[in-house]
C-alpha positions as a Markdown table, in Angstrom:
| # | Residue | x | y | z |
|---|---|---|---|---|
| 1 | Met | 73.1 | 159.3 | 221.4 |
| 2 | Glu | 69.9 | 160.4 | 223.4 |
| 3 | Asn | 71.2 | 159.0 | 226.7 |
| 4 | Gly | 74.2 | 160.0 | 228.7 |
| 5 | Ser | 75.7 | 163.4 | 229.7 |
| 6 | Ser | 76.5 | 166.2 | 227.3 |
| 7 | Glu | 80.2 | 165.6 | 228.0 |
| 8 | Ser | 80.0 | 161.9 | 227.2 |
| 9 | Arg | 78.1 | 162.6 | 223.9 |
| 10 | Asn | 80.7 | 165.1 | 222.9 |
| 11 | Lys | 83.5 | 162.6 | 223.6 |
| 12 | Ala | 81.7 | 160.0 | 221.6 |
| 13 | Arg | 81.3 | 162.3 | 218.6 |
| 14 | Leu | 84.9 | 163.3 | 218.9 |
| 15 | Ala | 86.1 | 159.7 | 219.0 |
| 16 | Ile | 84.1 | 158.7 | 215.9 |
| 17 | Met | 85.4 | 161.7 | 214.0 |
| 18 | Glu | 88.9 | 160.6 | 214.9 |
| 19 | Leu | 88.2 | 157.1 | 213.7 |
| 20 | Ala | 86.6 | 158.3 | 210.5 |
| 21 | Asn | 89.6 | 160.4 | 209.6 |
| 22 | Met | 92.2 | 157.8 | 210.8 |
| 23 | Ile | 93.4 | 157.2 | 207.2 |
| 24 | Ser | 95.2 | 160.6 | 207.6 |
| 25 | Val | 97.7 | 158.9 | 210.0 |
| 26 | Pro | 99.1 | 156.1 | 207.8 |
| 27 | Met | 99.0 | 158.3 | 204.7 |
| 28 | Ser | 100.9 | 161.0 | 206.4 |
| 29 | Leu | 103.4 | 158.4 | 207.6 |
| 30 | Asn | 103.7 | 157.1 | 204.1 |
| 31 | Ala | 104.3 | 160.7 | 202.8 |
| 32 | Ala | 107.0 | 161.3 | 205.5 |
| 33 | Val | 108.8 | 158.1 | 204.3 |
| 34 | Arg | 108.5 | 159.0 | 200.6 |
| 35 | Leu | 109.9 | 162.5 | 201.4 |
| 36 | Gly | 112.7 | 161.1 | 203.5 |
| 37 | Leu | 111.9 | 163.3 | 206.5 |
| 38 | Ala | 113.5 | 161.1 | 209.1 |
| 39 | Asp | 117.0 | 161.0 | 207.4 |
| 40 | Ala | 116.8 | 164.7 | 206.7 |
| 41 | Ile | 116.1 | 165.6 | 210.3 |
| 42 | Trp | 118.5 | 163.0 | 211.8 |
| 43 | Asn | 121.4 | 164.3 | 209.6 |
| 44 | Asp | 124.0 | 161.7 | 210.8 |
| 45 | Gly | 122.9 | 162.0 | 214.4 |
| 46 | Glu | 122.4 | 165.7 | 214.8 |
| 47 | Asn | 118.6 | 165.5 | 215.2 |
| 48 | Ser | 118.5 | 169.3 | 215.7 |
| 49 | Pro | 115.0 | 170.9 | 215.8 |
| 50 | Leu | 114.3 | 172.2 | 212.3 |
| 51 | Ser | 111.4 | 174.2 | 210.8 |
| 52 | Ala | 109.6 | 173.0 | 207.7 |
| 53 | Thr | 111.4 | 175.7 | 205.7 |
| 54 | Glu | 114.7 | 174.4 | 207.0 |
| 55 | Ile | 113.9 | 170.8 | 206.3 |
| 56 | Leu | 112.9 | 171.4 | 202.6 |
| 57 | Pro | 116.4 | 172.0 | 201.2 |
| 58 | Arg | 117.5 | 168.7 | 202.7 |
| 59 | Leu | 114.8 | 166.8 | 200.7 |
| 60 | His | 116.5 | 167.7 | 197.4 |
| 61 | Leu | 113.2 | 168.8 | 195.8 |
| 62 | Thr | 114.1 | 171.1 | 193.0 |
| 63 | Tyr | 112.3 | 172.7 | 190.1 |
| 64 | Gln | 113.7 | 172.6 | 186.5 |
| 65 | Asn | 115.2 | 176.0 | 187.0 |
| 66 | Gly | 117.2 | 174.7 | 189.9 |
| 67 | Thr | 115.3 | 176.5 | 192.7 |
| 68 | Ile | 114.3 | 174.6 | 195.8 |
| 69 | Gly | 110.9 | 173.1 | 195.5 |
| 70 | Gly | 108.2 | 172.0 | 198.0 |
| 71 | Asp | 105.6 | 173.8 | 200.1 |
| 72 | Pro | 106.7 | 174.4 | 203.7 |
| 73 | Glu | 103.1 | 175.0 | 204.9 |
| 74 | Asn | 101.9 | 171.6 | 203.7 |
| 75 | Leu | 105.0 | 170.0 | 205.0 |
| 76 | Gln | 104.4 | 171.5 | 208.5 |
| 77 | Arg | 100.8 | 170.1 | 208.4 |
| 78 | Ile | 102.2 | 166.6 | 207.9 |
| 79 | Leu | 104.8 | 167.2 | 210.7 |
| 80 | Arg | 102.1 | 168.4 | 213.1 |
| 81 | Met | 99.9 | 165.4 | 212.3 |
| 82 | Leu | 102.6 | 162.9 | 213.0 |
| 83 | Thr | 103.7 | 164.8 | 216.1 |
| 84 | Ser | 100.3 | 164.1 | 217.6 |
| 85 | Tyr | 101.3 | 160.4 | 217.2 |
| 86 | Asn | 104.7 | 160.8 | 218.7 |
| 87 | Val | 106.7 | 160.4 | 215.5 |
| 88 | Phe | 108.2 | 163.9 | 215.8 |
| 89 | Ser | 108.7 | 166.3 | 218.7 |
| 90 | Glu | 107.5 | 169.8 | 218.3 |
| 91 | His | 109.5 | 172.8 | 219.6 |
| 92 | Leu | 107.7 | 176.1 | 219.8 |
| 93 | Thr | 110.2 | 178.9 | 219.3 |
| 94 | Asn | 110.0 | 182.6 | 218.6 |
| 95 | Ala | 110.9 | 181.7 | 215.0 |
| 96 | Gly | 107.9 | 179.3 | 214.8 |
| 97 | Arg | 107.5 | 175.5 | 215.0 |
| 98 | Lys | 110.5 | 173.2 | 214.7 |
| 99 | Tyr | 110.7 | 169.4 | 214.7 |
| 100 | Ser | 113.1 | 166.7 | 215.8 |
| 101 | Leu | 112.7 | 162.9 | 215.9 |
| 102 | Thr | 111.3 | 160.9 | 218.8 |
| 103 | Asp | 112.3 | 157.3 | 219.4 |
| 104 | Val | 109.4 | 156.3 | 217.1 |
| 105 | Gly | 110.7 | 158.6 | 214.4 |
| 106 | Lys | 114.2 | 157.2 | 214.7 |
| 107 | Thr | 113.0 | 153.8 | 213.6 |
| 108 | Leu | 112.6 | 155.4 | 210.1 |
| 109 | Val | 116.3 | 156.5 | 210.0 |
| 110 | Thr | 118.4 | 154.5 | 207.6 |
| 111 | Asp | 121.2 | 152.6 | 209.5 |
| 112 | Ser | 124.7 | 151.7 | 208.3 |
| 113 | Gly | 123.3 | 148.6 | 206.7 |
| 114 | Gly | 120.8 | 150.6 | 204.6 |
| 115 | Leu | 117.8 | 149.3 | 206.7 |
| 116 | Ser | 115.0 | 150.9 | 208.7 |
| 117 | Tyr | 111.3 | 150.5 | 209.2 |
| 118 | Ala | 110.7 | 152.9 | 206.2 |
| 119 | Ala | 110.5 | 150.0 | 203.7 |
| 120 | Tyr | 107.9 | 148.3 | 205.9 |
| 121 | Val | 105.8 | 151.4 | 205.7 |
| 122 | Leu | 106.1 | 151.7 | 202.0 |
| 123 | Gln | 105.4 | 148.0 | 201.5 |
| 124 | His | 102.2 | 148.3 | 203.4 |
| 125 | His | 101.0 | 151.2 | 201.3 |
| 126 | Gln | 101.7 | 150.0 | 197.7 |
| 127 | Glu | 99.0 | 150.7 | 195.2 |
| 128 | Ala | 98.0 | 147.1 | 194.9 |
| 129 | Leu | 97.5 | 146.7 | 198.7 |
| 130 | Met | 95.6 | 150.0 | 199.0 |
| 131 | Arg | 93.1 | 148.8 | 196.4 |
| 132 | Ala | 92.1 | 146.0 | 198.8 |
| 133 | Trp | 91.2 | 148.1 | 201.8 |
| 134 | Pro | 87.7 | 149.3 | 200.7 |
| 135 | Leu | 86.8 | 145.6 | 200.4 |
| 136 | Val | 87.5 | 144.5 | 204.0 |
| 137 | His | 83.8 | 143.9 | 204.6 |
| 138 | Thr | 83.9 | 141.2 | 201.9 |
| 139 | Ala | 86.0 | 139.0 | 204.2 |
| 140 | Val | 82.8 | 138.7 | 206.3 |
| 141 | Val | 80.4 | 138.3 | 203.4 |
| 142 | Glu | 82.5 | 136.1 | 201.1 |
| 143 | Pro | 85.4 | 134.7 | 203.2 |
| 144 | Glu | 86.4 | 132.3 | 200.4 |
| 145 | Thr | 88.3 | 135.0 | 198.6 |
| 146 | Glu | 90.7 | 137.6 | 200.0 |
| 147 | Pro | 89.9 | 141.3 | 199.5 |
| 148 | Tyr | 93.3 | 141.6 | 197.9 |
| 149 | Val | 92.4 | 139.0 | 195.3 |
| 150 | Lys | 89.1 | 140.6 | 194.6 |
| 151 | Ala | 90.8 | 143.9 | 194.0 |
| 152 | Asn | 93.8 | 142.7 | 192.0 |
| 153 | Gly | 92.7 | 139.4 | 190.4 |
| 154 | Glu | 95.4 | 137.2 | 192.1 |
| 155 | Ala | 97.0 | 136.5 | 195.4 |
| 156 | Ala | 99.6 | 138.9 | 196.9 |
| 157 | Tyr | 102.4 | 136.3 | 197.0 |
| 158 | Ala | 101.7 | 135.4 | 193.4 |
| 159 | Gln | 102.1 | 139.1 | 192.4 |
| 160 | Tyr | 105.3 | 139.3 | 194.5 |
| 161 | Gly | 106.7 | 136.4 | 192.5 |
| 162 | Lys | 105.9 | 138.2 | 189.2 |
| 163 | Cys | 106.8 | 141.8 | 190.1 |
| 164 | Glu | 110.5 | 142.3 | 190.9 |
| 165 | Glu | 109.8 | 145.7 | 192.4 |
| 166 | Met | 107.2 | 144.4 | 194.8 |
| 167 | Asn | 109.3 | 141.4 | 195.7 |
| 168 | Gly | 112.4 | 143.6 | 196.3 |
| 169 | Leu | 110.4 | 146.0 | 198.6 |
| 170 | Met | 109.0 | 143.0 | 200.6 |
| 171 | Gln | 112.5 | 141.6 | 201.2 |
| 172 | Lys | 113.8 | 145.0 | 202.2 |
| 173 | Ala | 110.8 | 145.5 | 204.5 |
| 174 | Met | 111.2 | 142.1 | 206.1 |
| 175 | Ser | 114.9 | 142.8 | 206.6 |
| 176 | Gly | 114.2 | 146.1 | 208.2 |
| 177 | Val | 111.8 | 144.5 | 210.7 |
| 178 | Ser | 113.9 | 141.4 | 211.3 |
| 179 | Val | 117.2 | 142.9 | 212.2 |
| 180 | Pro | 116.1 | 144.8 | 215.4 |
| 181 | Phe | 113.9 | 141.9 | 216.4 |
| 182 | Met | 116.7 | 139.4 | 216.0 |
| 183 | Lys | 119.0 | 141.6 | 218.1 |
| 184 | Ala | 116.4 | 141.3 | 220.9 |
| 185 | Ile | 116.4 | 137.5 | 220.4 |
| 186 | Met | 120.2 | 137.4 | 220.6 |
| 187 | Glu | 120.1 | 139.2 | 223.9 |
| 188 | Gly | 117.2 | 137.4 | 225.6 |
| 189 | Tyr | 116.9 | 133.8 | 224.1 |
| 190 | Asp | 119.5 | 131.0 | 224.3 |
| 191 | Gly | 117.6 | 128.3 | 222.4 |
| 192 | Phe | 120.2 | 128.2 | 219.6 |
| 193 | Lys | 123.1 | 127.4 | 222.0 |
| 194 | Tyr | 123.4 | 123.7 | 221.2 |
| 195 | Val | 122.1 | 123.7 | 217.6 |
| 196 | Glu | 124.6 | 122.7 | 214.9 |
| 197 | His | 122.3 | 122.4 | 211.9 |
| 198 | Leu | 119.6 | 125.1 | 211.7 |
| 199 | Val | 116.9 | 125.5 | 209.0 |
| 200 | Asp | 115.1 | 128.8 | 208.5 |
| 201 | Val | 111.7 | 128.2 | 206.9 |
| 202 | Gly | 110.6 | 131.3 | 204.9 |
| 203 | Gly | 113.9 | 132.9 | 205.5 |
| 204 | Ser | 113.7 | 135.4 | 202.6 |
| 205 | Ala | 117.1 | 137.0 | 202.1 |
| 206 | Gly | 118.7 | 135.0 | 205.0 |
| 207 | Asp | 119.2 | 137.9 | 207.4 |
| 208 | Cys | 118.0 | 136.0 | 210.4 |
| 209 | Leu | 120.4 | 133.1 | 209.8 |
| 210 | Arg | 123.3 | 135.4 | 209.2 |
| 211 | Met | 122.7 | 137.0 | 212.6 |
| 212 | Ile | 122.1 | 133.7 | 214.4 |
| 213 | Ile | 125.3 | 132.2 | 213.0 |
| 214 | Lys | 127.3 | 135.2 | 214.0 |
| 215 | Gln | 126.0 | 135.1 | 217.6 |
| 216 | Phe | 126.1 | 131.3 | 218.0 |
| 217 | Pro | 129.2 | 129.9 | 216.3 |
| 218 | Asn | 128.1 | 126.4 | 217.3 |
| 219 | Val | 125.6 | 126.6 | 214.4 |
| 220 | Arg | 127.9 | 125.2 | 211.7 |
| 221 | Gln | 125.4 | 124.9 | 208.9 |
| 222 | Gly | 122.4 | 127.1 | 208.1 |
| 223 | Ile | 119.8 | 126.3 | 205.4 |
| 224 | Asn | 117.7 | 129.3 | 204.2 |
| 225 | Phe | 114.5 | 127.6 | 202.9 |
| 226 | Asp | 112.0 | 129.6 | 200.9 |
| 227 | Leu | 110.2 | 129.7 | 197.5 |
| 228 | Pro | 112.6 | 129.3 | 194.5 |
| 229 | Gln | 112.0 | 132.8 | 193.2 |
| 230 | Val | 112.7 | 134.3 | 196.6 |
| 231 | Val | 116.0 | 132.5 | 197.4 |
| 232 | Ala | 117.2 | 133.1 | 193.8 |
| 233 | Lys | 117.7 | 136.8 | 194.8 |
| 234 | Ala | 119.2 | 136.1 | 198.2 |
| 235 | Pro | 122.8 | 137.2 | 198.7 |
| 236 | Lys | 125.7 | 134.8 | 199.5 |
| 237 | Ile | 126.1 | 134.4 | 203.2 |
| 238 | Pro | 129.1 | 132.4 | 204.7 |
| 239 | Gly | 127.8 | 129.2 | 206.3 |
| 240 | Val | 124.4 | 129.4 | 204.7 |
| 241 | Thr | 122.9 | 127.4 | 201.9 |
| 242 | His | 119.9 | 128.8 | 200.1 |
| 243 | Met | 117.4 | 126.2 | 199.1 |
| 244 | Gly | 114.2 | 126.6 | 197.2 |
| 245 | Gly | 111.1 | 124.5 | 197.8 |
| 246 | Asp | 107.6 | 124.2 | 199.1 |
| 247 | Met | 107.1 | 123.9 | 202.9 |
| 248 | Phe | 103.7 | 122.2 | 202.3 |
| 249 | Gln | 105.5 | 119.3 | 200.6 |
| 250 | Ser | 108.6 | 118.9 | 202.9 |
| 251 | Val | 111.1 | 120.8 | 205.0 |
| 252 | Pro | 114.9 | 120.2 | 205.1 |
| 253 | Ser | 116.2 | 118.3 | 208.1 |
| 254 | Gly | 118.0 | 120.0 | 210.9 |
| 255 | Asp | 118.6 | 120.0 | 214.7 |
| 256 | Ala | 116.2 | 122.9 | 214.9 |
| 257 | Ile | 113.9 | 124.7 | 212.6 |
| 258 | Phe | 113.3 | 128.4 | 212.8 |
| 259 | Met | 110.6 | 130.5 | 211.3 |
| 260 | Lys | 109.3 | 134.1 | 211.7 |
| 261 | Trp | 105.9 | 135.4 | 210.7 |
| 262 | Val | 105.1 | 132.2 | 208.7 |
| 263 | Leu | 102.2 | 130.5 | 210.5 |
| 264 | Thr | 100.3 | 133.8 | 210.8 |
| 265 | Thr | 99.5 | 134.0 | 207.1 |
| 266 | Trp | 98.0 | 130.5 | 206.8 |
| 267 | Thr | 94.8 | 128.8 | 207.9 |
| 268 | Asp | 94.7 | 126.4 | 210.9 |
| 269 | Glu | 94.8 | 123.3 | 208.6 |
| 270 | Glu | 97.7 | 124.7 | 206.5 |
| 271 | Cys | 99.6 | 125.5 | 209.7 |
| 272 | Lys | 99.1 | 121.9 | 210.9 |
| 273 | Gln | 100.6 | 120.7 | 207.6 |
| 274 | Ile | 103.6 | 123.0 | 207.8 |
| 275 | Met | 104.2 | 122.0 | 211.4 |
| 276 | Lys | 103.8 | 118.3 | 210.7 |
| 277 | Asn | 106.5 | 118.6 | 208.0 |
| 278 | Cys | 108.7 | 120.3 | 210.5 |
| 279 | Tyr | 108.0 | 117.5 | 213.0 |
| 280 | Lys | 109.1 | 114.9 | 210.4 |
| 281 | Ala | 112.3 | 116.9 | 209.7 |
| 282 | Leu | 113.4 | 117.0 | 213.3 |
| 283 | Pro | 115.2 | 114.4 | 215.5 |
| 284 | Val | 113.7 | 113.4 | 218.8 |
| 285 | Gly | 114.4 | 116.4 | 221.1 |
| 286 | Gly | 114.6 | 118.8 | 218.2 |
| 287 | Lys | 112.8 | 122.1 | 218.3 |
| 288 | Leu | 110.6 | 124.2 | 216.0 |
| 289 | Ile | 111.3 | 127.8 | 217.0 |
| 290 | Ala | 108.5 | 130.0 | 215.6 |
| 291 | Cys | 108.4 | 133.7 | 216.1 |
| 292 | Glu | 104.8 | 134.9 | 215.6 |
| 293 | Pro | 102.5 | 137.7 | 216.9 |
| 294 | Val | 100.5 | 136.4 | 219.8 |
| 295 | Leu | 97.2 | 138.0 | 220.7 |
| 296 | Pro | 96.4 | 138.7 | 224.3 |
| 297 | Lys | 93.5 | 136.9 | 225.9 |
| 298 | Glu | 91.7 | 140.1 | 226.7 |
| 299 | Thr | 91.2 | 143.1 | 224.4 |
| 300 | Asp | 92.4 | 146.5 | 225.7 |
| 301 | Asp | 93.5 | 149.8 | 224.1 |
| 302 | Ser | 97.2 | 149.4 | 224.7 |
| 303 | His | 99.7 | 150.1 | 221.8 |
| 304 | Arg | 100.7 | 146.4 | 221.9 |
| 305 | Thr | 97.1 | 145.1 | 221.6 |
| 306 | Arg | 96.2 | 147.6 | 218.9 |
| 307 | Ala | 99.3 | 146.8 | 216.9 |
| 308 | Leu | 98.6 | 143.1 | 217.1 |
| 309 | Leu | 94.9 | 143.5 | 216.1 |
| 310 | Glu | 95.7 | 145.8 | 213.3 |
| 311 | Gly | 98.2 | 143.3 | 212.0 |
| 312 | Asp | 95.5 | 140.6 | 212.2 |
| 313 | Ile | 93.2 | 142.7 | 210.0 |
| 314 | Phe | 96.1 | 143.2 | 207.6 |
| 315 | Val | 96.6 | 139.5 | 207.2 |
| 316 | Met | 92.9 | 138.9 | 206.7 |
| 317 | Thr | 92.7 | 141.6 | 204.0 |
| 318 | Ile | 95.9 | 141.1 | 202.1 |
| 319 | Tyr | 97.1 | 137.5 | 202.5 |
| 320 | Arg | 94.4 | 135.0 | 203.8 |
| 321 | Thr | 90.9 | 135.7 | 205.1 |
| 322 | Lys | 91.4 | 132.7 | 207.5 |
| 323 | Gly | 95.1 | 133.3 | 208.1 |
| 324 | Lys | 95.3 | 135.1 | 211.5 |
| 325 | His | 97.1 | 136.2 | 214.6 |
| 326 | Arg | 96.5 | 133.6 | 217.3 |
| 327 | Thr | 96.4 | 133.4 | 221.0 |
| 328 | Glu | 99.0 | 131.4 | 223.0 |
| 329 | Glu | 96.5 | 128.6 | 223.6 |
| 330 | Glu | 95.7 | 128.4 | 219.9 |
| 331 | Phe | 99.3 | 127.9 | 219.1 |
| 332 | Lys | 99.7 | 125.3 | 221.8 |
| 333 | Glu | 96.8 | 123.3 | 220.3 |
| 334 | Leu | 98.3 | 123.6 | 216.8 |
| 335 | Gly | 101.6 | 122.2 | 218.1 |
| 336 | Leu | 99.8 | 119.2 | 219.8 |
| 337 | Ser | 97.9 | 118.5 | 216.6 |
| 338 | Ala | 101.2 | 118.3 | 214.7 |
| 339 | Gly | 102.7 | 115.9 | 217.2 |
| 340 | Phe | 104.8 | 118.3 | 219.4 |
| 341 | Pro | 104.2 | 117.3 | 223.1 |
| 342 | Thr | 106.1 | 120.3 | 224.6 |
| 343 | Phe | 105.3 | 124.0 | 224.1 |
| 344 | Arg | 107.0 | 127.0 | 225.7 |
| 345 | Pro | 106.4 | 130.7 | 224.9 |
| 346 | Phe | 109.0 | 133.4 | 225.5 |
| 347 | Tyr | 107.8 | 137.0 | 225.6 |
| 348 | Ile | 111.0 | 138.9 | 224.6 |
| 349 | Asp | 109.7 | 141.4 | 222.0 |
| 350 | Tyr | 106.5 | 143.5 | 222.3 |
| 351 | Phe | 105.2 | 142.4 | 218.9 |
| 352 | Tyr | 106.7 | 138.9 | 218.2 |
| 353 | Thr | 106.7 | 136.0 | 220.7 |
| 354 | Ile | 109.1 | 133.1 | 220.5 |
| 355 | Leu | 107.1 | 129.9 | 220.4 |
| 356 | Glu | 109.2 | 126.7 | 221.1 |
| 357 | Phe | 107.7 | 123.4 | 220.1 |
| 358 | Gln | 109.9 | 120.4 | 221.1 |
| 359 | Lys | 109.6 | 116.9 | 219.6 |
């Protein structure tokens, strides 16, 4: 800190203070979701600017004597914090500060299907996951064991299988993320146009297949393939068969195989095994359509790059130390090693990229 101008040193100190206190951001977001602030402000589409005092009655926080509970000053502190990250808009009036939802905040509003990004926020901040974060450095020191395993004694997916609450929240979180992404696919990708038999590997509750079949009636049969304990809770969907199994052993046959955020959580060797099984299950000309986060070649400070790199650290901490977000070139090499001669990326969504591997 001895070199450089006084202004640059001040900016550097300010930047490191922001980074050191960064935990306030996700924790404030988590609090906003737990309190139900987005739905309270949205109020069936009104989205009228409200003060913290006006918001509190809509949160249904009551004391035993029936009076309205909650601290408006502390609520406003959370609202201001998240306003600085464009979750809320702040309106300064003679009556004080009022808040409405931005487009970012609207992603937390429950839609007609009961979904939003709120469950995704909650799923990322469960107690078991939070215990792993102080141990991120151990992914460097002892990469053989995930920080999550060190903190909780077993792998995340093993706990999901045993804990109904964790599994249910994960399914709801994945559904909340999948639906808007799949709408983007429906509008910008026609790779399902000539597919009759489609397999979704790691399809969870089957939301993706349901949307694909609705948009592409040529898909006459869908197979939702996931772990037995996952598909056991999947709802009935017309035209979809839920099938339990292990993708490392085999994958059901189809004209095309679809997967979303599957390869990211596995090592390179494990990805090769999954993709080889997909290759075996496809006819000549058949396609593996994978939707995965794809890292840019160069690092910058854009929202997209940061979101992708943050997700990469999440995978390393919670799921696999050597599972990872990959670059386009790394995915191409994985496809070639599994036998796929043709590879095409489609950049339709800002976070997920469609990766088409053809046999």
